[in-house]
N, C-alpha and C positions, 0 to 999 in steps of 0.2 A: 114966896111968890117968884123969886127969881130963879129958882129951880124948874119952873115951867118954861121958861125960855129955852131950857135945854130938853126937857123931857118930852115937850109936843112934838118938835121935829124929830126927835129920835124915835117916837111912836110911829110917826107917819113914814118915816124911812123904813122901819122894820116891816110895817104893813105892806108898803111897796115891794120890799124885797121877798115877802111871802107870796104876793100877788105873782110877782115875775117868776118864782120857782114853780108855783102852780101851772102858770101859762106855759112854761118850758116843758115840764111834765106833760102836760095835756098835747102840746105839738109833737112830743117825741113818742107818742103812742102809750104811755104808761097805762092808761085807763080803758084800753081797747077790749080786752078780754077780762071782764070780771068773774065769769063763771070758770073759766079754765084752771086757775089755781085752786079753786075750791073743790073741784071734782078731781084734779090730778093727784092730790093728797090721798084719795081713797083707793087708788088702783096701784098695783105694783107693776113696774116696767117689765121685770124679768124675774123668773124663779130662780133661785141660786140653790146649787147642790154643793154643800160643803162636805169634804171628805175629812174624816178625822184621821189623823196620823197614827 
């Protein structure tokens, strides 16, 4: 039972750090364009013409 004195505050601290990281990413605009990355993978930017020596 003595280990709970250590583990409960540690769990609360880790939860708080996760919440702060999520809010920081939300404020930085990480989740603004959810469909852009999904459709960007389907299209090529440029067509390459490789020449063989």
